[in-house]
C-alpha positions in Angstrom: 93.2 -176.1 -165.6 90.5 -173.7 -166.5 92.0 -171.1 -164.2 95.4 -171.6 -165.9 93.9 -171.3 -169.3 92.1 -168.1 -168.2 95.4 -166.6 -167.0 97.2 -167.5 -170.2 94.4 -165.9 -172.2 94.6 -162.7 -170.2 98.3 -162.6 -170.6 98.0 -163.2 -174.4 95.5 -160.3 -174.7 97.9 -158.0 -172.9 100.8 -159.0 -175.1 98.7 -158.5 -178.2 97.6 -155.2 -176.9 101.2 -154.1 -176.3 102.3 -155.3 -179.7 99.4 -153.5 -181.4 100.4 -150.3 -179.6 104.0 -150.7 -180.7 103.0 -151.3 -184.3 100.4 -148.5 -184.5 101.6 -145.7 -186.8 102.7 -142.4 -185.2 100.2 -139.6 -185.2 100.6 -137.3 -188.2 102.5 -134.1 -187.6 99.4 -131.9 -188.1 97.6 -133.8 -185.4 100.4 -133.1 -182.9 101.2 -129.5 -183.8 98.2 -127.9 -185.5 96.0 -125.5 -183.5 96.3 -122.4 -181.3 98.9 -122.3 -178.6 99.6 -120.1 -175.6 103.3 -119.6 -176.0 106.1 -117.8 -174.4 109.7 -116.9 -175.0 112.3 -116.2 -172.3 114.3 -113.0 -172.9 116.9 -112.0 -170.4 115.2 -114.0 -167.8 111.8 -112.5 -168.5 108.9 -114.7 -169.7 107.0 -113.0 -172.5 103.7 -114.7 -173.4 102.0 -114.4 -176.8 99.5 -116.3 -179.0 100.9 -118.6 -181.7 99.2 -120.8 -184.3 100.2 -123.8 -186.4 98.1 -124.9 -189.3 98.3 -127.6 -192.0 99.2 -126.2 -195.4 98.8 -129.0 -197.9 101.4 -131.6 -196.9 103.4 -129.2 -194.7 102.8 -127.0 -191.7 103.1 -123.3 -191.2 103.2 -121.3 -188.1 102.1 -117.7 -187.4 103.1 -115.0 -184.9 100.6 -112.1 -184.5 101.0 -108.4 -184.4 97.4 -107.5 -183.6 95.4 -108.9 -186.6 98.5 -109.1 -188.8 100.0 -112.5 -189.2 103.8 -113.1 -189.5 103.8 -116.5 -191.1 106.6 -119.0 -191.6 108.1 -119.4 -195.1 109.0 -123.1 -194.9 108.8 -126.0 -192.5 110.4 -129.4 -191.7 108.4 -132.0 -189.6 109.8 -135.3 -188.4 108.0 -137.5 -185.8 107.6 -135.3 -182.8 109.9 -132.4 -183.9 109.1 -129.4 -186.1 111.2 -126.6 -187.5 109.5 -123.5 -188.9 111.6 -121.1 -190.9 110.9 -117.3 -190.8 113.2 -116.2 -193.6 111.9 -112.6 -193.5 113.5 -112.5 -190.0 116.4 -114.9 -190.8 115.1 -116.9 -187.8 113.8 -120.4 -187.0 111.5 -121.9 -184.5 112.6 -125.4 -183.5 110.3 -127.3 -181.2 109.5 -130.8 -180.0 106.1 -132.2 -179.0 105.9 -134.0 -175.6 102.9 -134.9 -173.6 100.7 -132.1 -175.1 103.4 -129.4 -174.8 105.8 -127.7 -177.2 109.4 -126.9 -176.1 112.4 -125.6 -178.0 113.9 -122.4 -179.0 113.4 -119.4 -181.3 116.8 -119.2 -183.2 117.6 -115.6 -184.2 120.8 -114.0 -185.5 121.6 -112.4 -182.1 121.1 -115.6 -180.1 118.2 -118.0 -179.3 115.2 -117.4 -177.0 113.9 -120.5 -175.1 110.3 -121.3 -176.2 107.4 -123.1 -174.5 103.8 -123.5 -175.4 100.6 -125.3 -174.2 97.3 -125.7 -176.0 95.4 -122.4 -176.0 92.7 -122.2 -173.3 90.0 -119.7 -172.4 91.2 -116.5 -170.8 90.0 -115.7 -167.3 88.0 -112.5 -167.4 87.5 -110.4 -164.3 84.1 -108.8 -163.9 83.9 -105.3 -165.4 83.0 -103.6 -162.1 86.4 -104.7 -160.6 88.5 -103.3 -163.5 89.7 -99.7 -163.7 89.7 -98.0 -167.1 93.0 -97.2 -168.9 91.3 -96.8 -172.3 92.7 -93.8 -174.3 96.0 -92.0 -175.0 98.5 -91.4 -172.3 101.8 -89.5 -172.3 104.6 -91.5 -170.8 108.0 -90.4 -169.4 110.9 -91.4 -171.7 114.6 -90.9 -172.0 115.9 -92.2 -175.3 119.1 -91.8 -177.3 117.0 -89.9 -179.9 116.5 -87.0 -177.5 112.9 -87.9 -176.6 111.4 -86.9 -173.2 108.0 -88.4 -173.8 106.2 -91.3 -175.6 102.6 -92.2 -176.0 100.8 -95.2 -174.5 97.7 -96.0 -176.5 95.2 -98.4 -175.0 91.9 -99.9 -176.2 90.0 -101.6 -173.5 87.0 -104.0 -173.4 86.2 -105.0 -169.9 89.2 -106.6 -168.4 90.9 -107.1 -171.8 93.3 -104.6 -173.4 95.2 -104.0 -176.6 97.8 -101.4 -176.4 101.1 -100.1 -177.7 103.9 -97.6 -176.8 104.5 -95.2 -179.6 107.9 -93.6 -180.0 109.4 -91.4 -182.7 110.8 -94.4 -184.6 107.5 -96.4 -184.4 105.8 -98.5 -181.8 106.2 -101.7 -179.8 103.7 -103.7 -181.8 100.3 -104.6 -180.4 100.5 -105.6 -176.7 97.6 -107.8 -175.5 96.5 -109.0 -172.1 94.2 -108.4 -169.2 93.7 -107.3 -165.6 94.8 -109.4 -162.7 96.2 -108.8 -159.3 95.6 -105.1 -159.3 97.4 -104.4 -162.6 97.2 -105.0 -166.3 99.7 -107.5 -167.7 100.3 -107.0 -171.4 102.8 -108.6 -173.8 103.9 -108.8 -177.4 106.1 -111.1 -179.5 105.7 -111.4 -183.3 109.1 -112.9 -184.0 110.5 -109.5 -182.9 110.1 -106.8 -180.2 109.5 -109.1 -177.2 108.0 -107.0 -174.4 106.3 -107.6 -171.1 104.5 -104.5 -169.8 102.8 -104.3 -166.4 100.5 -101.3 -166.0 99.2 -100.2 -162.6 96.7 -97.4 -162.2 97.6 -95.2 -159.2 95.4 -93.3 -156.7 96.5 -90.0 -158.3 95.1 -90.9 -161.7 98.5 -91.7 -163.3 99.9 -95.0 -164.5 102.9 -96.8 -163.2 104.4 -98.9 -166.1 107.2 -101.4 -165.8 108.9 -102.8 -168.9 110.3 -106.3 -168.8 110.3 -106.2 -165.0 113.2 -103.6 -165.1 112.3 -100.2 -166.5 109.9 -97.9 -164.6 107.8 -95.3 -166.5 105.1 -92.9 -165.4 102.0 -92.1 -167.6 99.4 -89.4 -167.5 96.3 -88.9 -169.6 97.0 -86.7 -172.7 95.9 -83.1 -172.4 96.2 -82.9 -168.7 98.6 -80.9 -166.5 100.3 -84.1 -165.4 101.0 -85.0 -169.0 102.3 -81.5 -169.8 104.7 -81.9 -166.9 106.1 -85.1 -168.4 106.8 -83.6 -171.8 105.7 -83.5 -175.4 106.2 -86.6 -177.7 108.5 -85.8 -180.6 106.8 -84.9 -183.8 107.9 -87.5 -186.4 107.5 -85.0 -189.2 110.0 -82.6 -187.6 112.6 -84.9 -186.1 114.7 -85.5 -189.2 115.4 -82.9 -191.8 118.0 -82.0 -194.5 120.7 -79.4 -194.2 119.8 -77.6 -197.4 116.2 -78.1 -198.8 117.2 -76.3 -202.0 119.6 -79.2 -202.9 118.4 -82.4 -204.5 118.7 -85.5 -202.3 121.5 -87.5 -203.6 122.0 -91.3 -203.4 124.0 -93.8 -205.3 124.1 -97.5 -204.3 124.0 -101.0 -205.8 120.8 -102.9 -206.3 120.6 -106.6 -205.3 122.2 -107.5 -208.7 125.1 -105.2 -208.1 124.0 -102.5 -210.6 124.6 -98.9 -209.3 121.4 -96.8 -209.1 121.6 -93.1 -208.6 119.1 -90.2 -208.0 120.2 -88.8 -211.3 119.1 -91.8 -213.3 116.5 -91.2 -216.0 113.9 -93.4 -214.2 113.6 -90.7 -211.5 113.6 -87.6 -213.6 110.5 -85.5 -213.1 109.0 -88.1 -210.7 107.7 -87.8 -207.1 110.1 -90.1 -205.2 109.9 -91.6 -201.7 113.4 -92.4 -200.4 112.9 -94.9 -197.6 115.8 -95.5 -195.2 115.3 -99.0 -193.6 116.5 -102.5 -193.2 115.0 -106.0 -193.2 116.1 -106.4 -189.5 113.9 -103.4 -188.5 110.5 -104.3 -187.0 109.0 -100.9 -187.8 110.2 -101.2 -191.4 108.0 -104.4 -191.5 105.1 -102.2 -190.3 105.6 -99.7 -193.0 106.4 -102.0 -196.0 102.8 -103.0 -196.8 101.9 -99.3 -197.2 104.9 -98.4 -199.4 104.2 -101.4 -201.6 100.5 -100.4 -201.9 101.2 -96.8 -202.6 103.7 -97.7 -205.3 101.2 -99.9 -207.1 98.5 -97.3 -206.8 100.5 -94.2 -208.0 103.3 -95.6 -210.2 101.4 -94.8 -213.4 100.9 -91.2 -212.2 104.6 -90.6 -211.7 105.5 -92.1 -208.2 108.8 -93.9 -207.6 109.9 -95.5 -204.3 113.5 -96.3 -203.5 114.4 -98.4 -200.5 117.9 -97.7 -199.1 118.4 -100.9 -197.1 121.0 -100.8 -194.4 121.9 -104.4 -193.5 124.4 -106.2 -191.3 127.6 -107.3 -192.9 126.6 -110.9 -193.5 123.4 -109.8 -195.1 125.3 -107.4 -197.4 127.3 -110.4 -198.7 124.1 -112.5 -199.1 120.9 -110.6 -198.6 118.7 -113.6 -198.1 116.6 -112.0 -195.4 116.1 -108.9 -197.5 114.9 -111.0 -200.5 112.4 -112.8 -198.2 111.3 -109.4 -196.9 110.6 -108.2 -200.5 108.7 -111.4 -201.2 106.7 -111.2 -198.0 105.4 -107.7 -198.8 105.2 -108.1 -202.6 107.7 -105.3 -203.1 108.6 -104.5 -206.6 109.9 -100.9 -206.2 113.7 -100.2 -206.3 115.7 -101.5 -203.3 119.4 -100.8 -202.9 122.0 -102.1 -200.5 123.3 -98.9 -198.9 125.6 -100.2 -196.2 125.4 -101.2 -192.5 122.9 -99.6 -190.1 125.5 -97.5 -188.2 126.7 -96.1 -191.5 123.4 -94.4 -192.4 124.3 -90.9 -191.3 127.6 -91.1 -193.1 126.1 -92.5 -196.3 123.3 -89.8 -196.3 125.3 -86.7 -195.3 122.6 -84.3 -196.3 120.4 -85.5 -193.5 120.2 -84.0 -190.0 119.1 -86.3 -187.1 119.0 -89.4 -189.2 118.9 -91.8 -186.2 115.7 -93.9 -186.7 114.7 -96.8 -188.9 112.6 -96.3 -191.0 112.9 -92.7 -192.1 111.2 -91.6 -195.4 112.2 -88.6 -197.4 109.5 -87.2 -199.7 110.9 -85.7 -202.9 109.1 -83.4 -205.3 109.4 -83.8 -209.1 112.5 -81.5 -208.9 114.3 -84.0 -206.7 114.2 -81.8 -203.6 113.0 -82.8 -200.2 109.5 -81.6 -199.5 108.9 -83.5 -196.3 110.4 -86.2 -194.0 108.7 -88.7 -191.8 110.7 -90.4 -189.0 109.7 -93.9 -188.0 106.3 -95.6 -188.7 103.6 -96.9 -186.4 101.9 -100.3 -186.7 98.0 -100.7 -186.7 98.3 -101.1 -183.0 98.7 -97.3 -182.8 95.1 -96.8 -184.0 94.4 -93.2 -185.0 98.2 -92.4 -185.1 98.7 -95.2 -187.7 95.7 -93.9 -189.7 97.2 -90.4 -189.6 100.6 -91.6 -190.8 99.0 -93.4 -193.7 96.8 -90.5 -194.6 99.6 -87.9 -194.3 101.9 -89.8 -196.6 99.2 -90.5 -199.1 98.1 -86.8 -199.1 101.7 -85.6 -199.6 102.1 -87.9 -202.6 98.8 -86.9 -204.2 99.7 -83.2 -203.7 103.1 -83.5 -205.2 101.8 -85.6 -208.1 99.3 -82.8 -208.9 102.1 -80.1 -209.1 103.3 -79.1 -212.5 107.0 -79.5 -213.2 
C-alpha cells in the first residue's frame, strides 16, 4: 500500500509538472530574438555570412545589418510567438524569420526575389596565430572587365593579425566593407548589409600576387599598387574624369516633378546664383546610400552660404507610381534638399542628354553660380574604402567651398 501510494505520488508530481509547463507563459520576443547573430543569406547557391543584431526598442524589436561601423536598421517590426518580421523600408525589403531551438530561419524578401536566411547566436571567432598568417594589408590593383570600360579596380585591405576588413573599389563605388579572417590557406571575406551580398576568397600566391574569387565563380588577379605587376594589370578609372558634359559652356538643364508632382527646373529662382550639386541616383542604389549622409550634411552646413542640392532619383516603375522606398530613404538620411523623380534607371542617359558616359549611380555634377558644370564625380565609396573615401569627401567639400567663394 505504501509502495502504491508512493507511485501515485510520483505520477501526480509528473502530471503537475507537465501541466505547469503547458501553462507557463511563452518567453517574450526580446528574450528569443535579441542579441548578436552569426547570419547568412544564400544567393545563387552561395552562402554569404555576415553579422546581424536584434535589440529591444521599447515594446518592439529592431534589427540591424552592418556596413563596417554603419548600421542599416529596420524601420518597423512585427513579433508574434516565435516569428518576427523586420521591415527595411529604405530597401523596400523585409526579413521574416522564425525561432526554433536557438536558431533563426526564414528569408530576406526583396523586390527582385527572396534570399534564404539562417542565423545562430554569435560566437567567438577562431583566430589563427599571427606567425601563420601572410599579410595582405594595403592597396592592390585588381584585374577587371566591366561594362563601364574599366580594366582595373582597387582591393583595399586593413589587416590585424588574422582578421581583415576590405573592399573592392570600382568607378561607381565599392562593395561595402568585407570582413573575415584567414583559414585553410586563404582569407575568406564577406559582406551583406541588406544589399551587395558578396563572398570573396583571397589567396596569396608565391609570386607576390593575390588570387581572388568572387562568389565562387569569378576569378581576379591582384598586385600591390605601384609595382610593375600592378602596371601590367592596368590603371583604375579616375572617378573625376569618367563622366563629363558635351559642352561645359552650357548650363546643365533639368526639369522633373518633385514627390508632390510639382515641376522643378534648373531655371527656377531658387537656383539662381547658387552653387548646385545635381546628384544622379536612386533609392535602390547601395552606393547612393553611401553618399547620402555626406550630401545631407553638406547641404545643412553650406545652405546659408548659397549651396543647393538636387537629387534626380531614377526609380523602377512601381516606385515612380508610389515612391515609398524613396520616402524612407529621405527619412533615413534626414534629407531635406530637393529630390525629383526623373524616370527609370535605364532612362538616365536619355533624360540627361548633355552628359557623356553617364553610366554609374550615383554621379554628381558640380555647378558654379552660373549654372555651368565645373566638375563631375562618378560613383561614391563607402567608409570601407578608407583614404579613398576621405579623399572623395574632402574633394567634394573643397570644390563646394571654392565655388561658394567665387564672385558672380
